[in-house]
Each structure stands twice: as C-alpha cells, then as structure tokens.
C-alpha positions as CSV (number, residue, x, y, z in Angstrom):
1,M,-9.7,1.0,16.0
2,R,-12.3,0.7,18.5
3,V,-13.5,3.8,21.2
4,R,-14.0,2.1,24.3
5,N,-17.0,4.2,26.2
6,D,-17.9,1.3,28.7
7,W,-15.1,-0.5,30.6
8,E,-15.6,-4.8,30.6
9,I,-15.1,-6.6,33.4
10,C,-15.5,-10.2,33.0
11,V,-16.6,-12.6,35.8
12,P,-17.5,-16.2,35.9
13,T,-20.9,-16.8,34.1
14,D,-22.1,-18.3,37.2
15,L,-21.4,-15.7,39.3
16,L,-23.0,-12.6,37.2
17,E,-25.4,-11.8,39.7
18,T,-23.6,-12.5,42.9
19,A,-21.3,-9.7,41.3
20,A,-23.8,-7.5,40.2
21,Q,-25.6,-7.9,43.5
22,I,-22.5,-6.6,45.3
23,F,-22.5,-3.5,43.5
24,N,-26.1,-2.8,44.0
25,S,-25.2,-3.7,48.2
26,E,-24.0,-1.4,50.7
27,P,-21.3,-0.1,50.8
28,H,-20.3,-0.3,47.2
29,N,-23.3,1.5,46.6
30,Q,-22.2,4.4,47.5
31,T,-19.8,4.7,44.9
32,Y,-21.5,2.7,42.0
33,K,-24.9,2.9,40.8
34,P,-26.8,1.0,38.0
35,C,-27.1,2.5,34.3
36,R,-29.6,2.2,32.0
37,P,-27.5,-0.7,29.5
38,D,-26.5,0.6,26.3
39,R,-28.7,0.5,22.7
40,P,-28.2,-3.2,20.9
41,R,-25.1,-3.7,19.2
42,F,-24.3,-6.0,16.2
43,A,-22.7,-9.3,17.6
44,S,-23.0,-8.5,21.3
45,L,-25.0,-9.2,24.1
46,L,-23.6,-6.2,25.8
47,H,-27.3,-4.6,26.4
48,T,-28.2,-7.7,28.5
49,F,-25.6,-7.6,31.2
50,P,-25.7,-5.2,34.3
51,R,-24.1,-1.8,33.3
52,F,-23.1,0.7,36.6
53,K,-21.5,3.9,36.9
54,I,-19.5,5.9,39.3
55,R,-20.8,8.5,40.6
56,G,-19.6,11.6,40.2
57,V,-17.2,10.6,37.6
58,D,-18.1,10.0,33.4
59,L,-17.0,6.0,33.9
60,Y,-19.1,3.3,32.6
61,F,-18.5,-0.3,33.0
62,V,-20.1,-3.8,32.3
63,L,-20.1,-7.2,34.2
64,I,-19.7,-9.7,31.8
65,P,-20.2,-13.5,31.8
66,D,-16.9,-15.2,30.8
67,H,-18.8,-17.6,28.5
68,D,-19.6,-14.5,26.7
69,A,-16.0,-13.5,26.5
70,Y,-14.8,-16.8,25.6
71,I,-12.5,-16.6,28.6
72,H,-12.5,-19.2,31.8
73,C,-12.2,-16.9,34.5
74,I,-10.1,-18.5,36.9
75,P,-6.8,-17.3,38.6
76,S,-4.6,-19.3,36.5
77,N,-6.3,-18.1,33.6
78,L,-5.4,-14.2,34.4
79,E,-2.3,-11.8,34.7
80,R,-1.7,-8.8,36.7
81,S,-1.0,-5.5,34.7
82,Q,1.5,-2.8,36.8
83,T,-1.0,-1.3,38.6
84,G,-2.6,-4.7,39.8
85,L,-5.8,-5.2,37.5
86,P,-6.6,-8.8,36.6
87,Y,-6.5,-9.5,32.6
88,P,-6.5,-12.7,30.9
89,K,-3.1,-14.2,29.8
90,L,-2.1,-13.2,26.3
91,P,-2.4,-16.7,24.6
92,L,-6.0,-17.1,26.2
93,F,-7.2,-13.6,25.2
94,A,-5.6,-14.1,21.4
95,R,-7.7,-17.3,21.7
96,S,-11.0,-15.6,22.6
97,L,-10.5,-13.4,19.8
98,L,-9.7,-15.8,17.6
99,E,-12.4,-18.5,17.9
100,T,-15.1,-15.9,18.4
101,D,-14.1,-14.5,14.7
102,D,-13.8,-10.6,16.7
103,E,-11.6,-9.4,13.6
104,V,-11.7,-5.6,15.1
105,G,-10.8,-6.8,18.2
106,L,-7.6,-9.3,17.0
107,T,-6.5,-6.6,14.6
108,D,-6.0,-4.3,17.4
109,L,-4.1,-7.2,19.3
110,V,-1.7,-7.8,17.0
111,D,-1.2,-4.4,16.1
112,G,-0.8,-3.4,19.9
113,M,1.4,-6.5,20.8
114,N,3.2,-6.6,17.7
115,L,2.6,-10.0,17.6
116,S,3.8,-13.1,14.7
117,E,2.9,-15.7,12.7
118,E,5.8,-17.5,14.6
119,W,4.3,-16.7,18.0
120,G,0.7,-17.8,17.2
121,R,2.0,-21.0,16.0
122,E,3.7,-21.5,19.3
123,N,1.0,-20.3,21.6
124,L,-2.6,-20.8,19.7
125,E,-4.3,-23.8,18.8
126,L,-4.3,-23.1,15.1
127,N,-6.0,-26.1,13.7
128,G,-9.6,-26.6,12.6
129,I,-11.6,-23.7,12.0
130,I,-13.4,-20.8,14.4
131,D,-15.9,-22.1,16.9
132,N,-19.4,-21.4,15.3
133,A,-20.9,-23.4,17.7
134,W,-20.6,-20.7,20.1
135,A,-21.4,-18.3,17.1
136,V,-24.8,-19.9,16.8
137,E,-25.8,-20.1,20.7
138,K,-24.9,-16.2,20.9
139,N,-27.4,-15.0,17.9
140,E,-30.0,-17.4,19.5
141,K,-29.4,-15.2,22.9
142,I,-29.3,-12.0,20.5
143,R,-32.7,-12.9,18.5
144,A,-34.2,-13.3,22.5
145,S,-32.8,-10.1,23.8
146,V,-34.2,-7.7,20.9
147,P,-38.0,-7.3,19.3
148,L,-38.0,-9.3,16.2
149,T,-38.2,-7.4,12.7
150,D,-37.0,-7.4,9.3
151,F,-33.7,-5.8,10.4
152,S,-33.0,-7.4,13.4
153,C,-31.2,-9.8,12.0
154,L,-28.5,-7.3,11.3
155,L,-27.8,-7.6,14.9
156,E,-26.4,-11.3,14.9
157,H,-23.3,-12.4,14.8
158,Y,-22.0,-13.8,11.2
159,I,-21.1,-17.2,10.9
160,R,-18.2,-18.8,8.6
161,P,-16.3,-21.8,8.4
162,A,-12.9,-20.2,8.4
163,S,-9.6,-21.7,9.1
164,K,-7.6,-20.3,12.4
165,E,-4.4,-20.6,10.8
166,E,-6.0,-18.5,7.8
167,V,-7.2,-15.9,9.6
168,W,-4.2,-15.7,12.3
169,K,-1.8,-15.9,8.8
170,E,-3.7,-12.9,7.3
171,T,-4.2,-10.9,9.9
172,V,-0.4,-10.8,11.0
173,S,0.8,-10.5,7.2
174,K,-1.0,-6.9,6.8
175,K,0.4,-5.5,10.0
176,E,2.5,-2.9,7.8
177,H,-0.6,-2.2,5.5
178,R,-2.7,-1.2,8.5
179,I,0.4,1.5,9.3
180,G,-1.3,5.1,8.1
181,P,0.7,7.6,5.8
182,E,0.7,9.9,9.2
183,L,3.2,7.1,10.5
184,P,6.5,6.7,9.3
185,K,7.5,2.6,8.8
186,E,10.8,3.0,9.3
187,Y,9.7,4.0,13.3
188,F,6.6,2.0,13.5
189,N,6.2,-1.8,13.7
190,T,2.6,-1.3,13.4
191,R,0.0,1.4,13.4
192,F,0.1,1.4,17.6
193,H,3.6,0.0,18.0
194,S,7.3,1.9,17.3
195,R,10.0,0.0,16.9
196,D,11.6,1.0,20.2
197,L,8.5,0.4,22.4
198,G,9.2,-3.6,23.5
199,D,6.5,-5.1,25.6
200,P,3.8,-2.5,26.3
201,R,2.3,-4.5,29.0
202,L,5.8,-3.8,31.3
203,L,5.2,0.4,30.7
204,D,3.9,2.1,33.6
205,R,0.4,3.3,32.0
206,G,-1.2,4.7,34.9
207,Y,-4.6,3.3,36.0
208,V,-4.6,0.2,33.6
C-alpha cells in the first residue's frame, strides 16, 4: 500500500494554469503557498505540476491535469463523499487505474472496495489491451522533464501489451492471498476490508 504524502487534486487539463493562479492570488495566497515540487519518481509527472502547502499546517497538495489521471474531469463523472469532497465515480476511477497499468493503485482499490471479477465485467470495458498510447505519450513528457542520463530511462512508465481482462482477473483473484498473517481471514474479505464493513464510501470518515 502506498503512503500518500501529498493530496492530488485533479483539474481539467486546459484549466491547470488557471487553477494554480487561483491559489497564488488574493485572498487564497493567505492560506496557501507554492512549494518546490517533489523529486522525480517512477512513471510520474508530479514533479512538473503546481504544488502547494496550507500555511501553518503540514499538508501539501499537487494540481494534476485530468489527462495525466486518465479521468475526464467533468461534473457528471464525479460523486461526493460524506463530507462533500468530489471524487471520480468508482467505475471511472477503476478504469483509469486499469488503462494506465497502475498495478499498485488498482490492487489497493480492489482490496479497499472488495471488488469482484463480476463487478469488473459489469462496470468496465475489459476487451482489448491497456492504453499503451497513453503510456508512450507520458514517457515522452517524462524524458522532456528530466536531464537525460544513463539511468533516467528508469523513470519511464513500463509498456506491455497486457490484456485488460487478464489484469483484472489476476488482481481480483489474489485478494485473499494478499491478506497478511496478522489479519484473520474469517474476519476479513481483503487486507483492507472486514467482512462486516460494507461500502466504505458510506462511512463517516472525517475530512475525506
């Protein structure tokens, strides 16, 4: 499971600079301040996007264009949490992780929501392979964003002709195998989802 140091706020790609300017302008710049980007990471362009910190609070966030997130950021694609924060609808979020071959993100989502193979067949388009054209385009941007060295290629997104159906089936079929020995399987469906939990989106989780 990944530990998130920064929140990621997705905005329409053509409005990225406008969104950043809002946080840099009065009165919002009294609450937020721009920060240095984080170091380049594998398969990531986060170091190229606007990054901010809430003044007096150890909380950072990055504005990311929706093209990078593989989510069309429009109201009809969003749903609200119990506290009113907008999130992508579950099928669209799952699709974005599948199409971009985000293995860790997809595994976390499957385990967190206890998604099944049947759910994927009903809510996702599983025909064909993952979107390698998106990955090729992203790698071009990664290469343009860092000094080219003998090792800079290690930052690039891997590309493989993986079947979406096979990726989905493999991910959901191993839910139980990912449960660690510290969690009794008679009480847990997955490493993140207890058998009495239900839909975690309906829980009062405070701030999210």
